[in-house]
C-alpha positions as CSV (number, residue, x, y, z in Angstrom):
1,X,27.2,-67.1,-23.0
2,X,30.0,-67.3,-20.6
3,X,33.3,-65.8,-21.8
4,X,36.5,-67.5,-20.4
5,X,38.3,-65.3,-18.0
6,X,41.7,-65.6,-19.8
7,X,40.4,-64.0,-23.1
8,X,41.6,-60.5,-23.9
9,X,40.4,-57.9,-26.4
10,X,42.4,-57.9,-29.6
11,X,45.3,-55.4,-29.3
12,X,46.4,-52.7,-31.8
13,X,48.9,-55.2,-33.2
14,X,46.1,-57.9,-33.6
15,X,44.0,-55.4,-35.5
16,X,47.0,-54.4,-37.6
17,X,47.6,-58.0,-38.5
18,X,43.9,-58.4,-39.4
19,X,44.1,-55.3,-41.6
20,X,47.2,-56.5,-43.3
21,X,45.6,-59.9,-44.0
22,X,42.4,-58.2,-45.3
23,X,44.6,-56.0,-47.6
24,X,46.5,-59.0,-48.9
25,X,43.2,-60.7,-49.8
26,X,41.9,-57.8,-51.9
27,X,42.0,-58.3,-55.7
28,X,45.5,-57.7,-57.0
29,X,44.5,-55.0,-59.5
30,X,42.9,-53.1,-56.6
31,X,46.0,-53.4,-54.5
32,X,48.2,-52.2,-57.3
33,X,46.1,-49.0,-57.5
34,X,46.5,-48.5,-53.7
35,X,50.3,-48.4,-53.9
36,X,51.6,-45.9,-51.3
37,X,48.5,-45.9,-49.2
38,X,49.5,-46.3,-45.5
39,X,47.2,-48.2,-43.1
40,X,47.3,-47.1,-39.5
41,X,45.5,-48.6,-36.5
42,X,44.8,-46.4,-33.4
43,X,42.5,-46.9,-30.5
44,X,40.3,-43.8,-31.2
45,X,40.3,-40.8,-33.6
46,X,42.0,-37.8,-32.1
47,X,40.0,-34.8,-30.9
48,X,40.6,-32.8,-34.0
49,X,39.3,-35.6,-36.2
50,X,36.3,-36.1,-34.1
51,X,35.5,-32.4,-34.3
52,X,36.1,-32.3,-38.0
53,X,33.9,-35.3,-38.7
54,X,31.1,-34.1,-36.3
55,X,31.4,-37.1,-34.0
56,X,29.5,-37.0,-30.7
57,X,31.5,-39.8,-29.2
58,X,34.9,-41.5,-30.0
59,X,32.9,-44.6,-31.0
60,X,31.1,-42.9,-33.9
61,X,34.0,-43.4,-36.4
62,X,35.3,-46.8,-37.4
63,X,37.8,-45.6,-40.0
64,X,38.9,-42.7,-42.0
65,X,40.7,-42.0,-45.3
66,X,42.9,-38.9,-45.2
67,X,44.7,-37.7,-48.3
68,X,44.0,-36.7,-51.9
69,X,42.1,-39.5,-53.5
70,X,42.5,-40.6,-57.1
71,X,39.0,-39.3,-57.6
72,X,40.4,-35.8,-56.8
73,X,43.5,-36.2,-58.9
74,X,45.8,-37.5,-56.2
75,X,47.7,-40.1,-58.2
76,X,51.1,-38.3,-57.7
77,X,52.9,-37.3,-54.5
78,X,54.0,-33.7,-54.2
79,X,56.9,-32.4,-52.1
80,X,55.7,-31.9,-48.5
81,X,52.5,-33.9,-49.0
82,X,51.7,-36.6,-46.5
83,X,51.0,-40.0,-48.0
84,X,47.4,-41.1,-48.4
85,X,46.4,-42.9,-45.2
86,X,43.6,-45.1,-44.0
87,X,43.0,-45.0,-40.3
88,X,41.2,-47.9,-38.5
89,X,40.0,-47.2,-35.0
90,X,40.3,-50.3,-32.8
91,X,37.9,-49.6,-30.0
92,X,34.9,-48.4,-32.2
93,X,35.6,-51.5,-34.4
94,X,35.5,-53.8,-31.4
95,X,32.4,-52.1,-30.1
96,X,30.7,-52.6,-33.5
97,X,31.9,-56.2,-33.7
98,X,30.5,-57.0,-30.3
99,X,27.0,-55.8,-31.4
100,X,26.8,-57.5,-34.8
101,X,26.9,-61.1,-36.2
102,X,30.1,-60.6,-38.2
103,X,33.6,-61.9,-37.7
104,X,36.2,-59.4,-36.5
105,X,38.1,-60.0,-39.8
106,X,34.9,-59.3,-41.7
107,X,34.4,-56.0,-39.9
108,X,38.0,-55.0,-40.5
109,X,37.8,-55.9,-44.2
110,X,34.6,-53.9,-44.6
111,X,36.0,-50.8,-42.9
112,X,39.3,-51.1,-44.9
113,X,37.6,-51.5,-48.2
114,X,35.1,-48.7,-47.5
115,X,37.9,-46.3,-46.6
116,X,40.2,-47.3,-49.5
117,X,37.1,-46.9,-51.7
118,X,37.1,-43.2,-50.8
119,X,40.6,-43.1,-52.3
120,X,39.1,-44.2,-55.6
121,X,35.7,-42.5,-55.4
122,X,34.0,-45.9,-55.6
123,X,30.3,-46.5,-55.2
124,X,28.9,-48.7,-52.5
125,X,28.2,-51.4,-55.1
126,X,31.8,-51.3,-56.3
127,X,33.0,-51.7,-52.7
128,X,30.6,-54.6,-52.0
129,X,32.0,-56.4,-55.0
130,X,35.6,-55.9,-53.8
131,X,34.7,-57.1,-50.3
132,X,33.1,-60.2,-51.9
133,X,36.2,-60.9,-53.9
134,X,38.3,-60.6,-50.8
135,X,36.2,-63.3,-49.1
């Protein structure tokens, strides 16, 4: 397959737009429960995160949930507490996308649902059902 020379890799802003679109398509009752979760897109995880997660390369991690999930009693914010955050890592996501038969939007939706699922303590089956509902 020949790729036209004028094409560029999706930017951080492009992935942010895909993530916001994916989030908007999630079931309403699921989004209501996510109130206050911040979605961030970065090129790669930082060195501290890579070390904490045991990553060998910066491409090992597609996304990460940071915070106190509802499964751990994190339904209320406390003074000085950072908001619950989902990090999506652009370059590892693009690398994964290039090697698989999925749309980029599908990969972003999968990673987003998986990371938000950690917020709720959901099973893989629950997350698959939410992904299916998001289209």
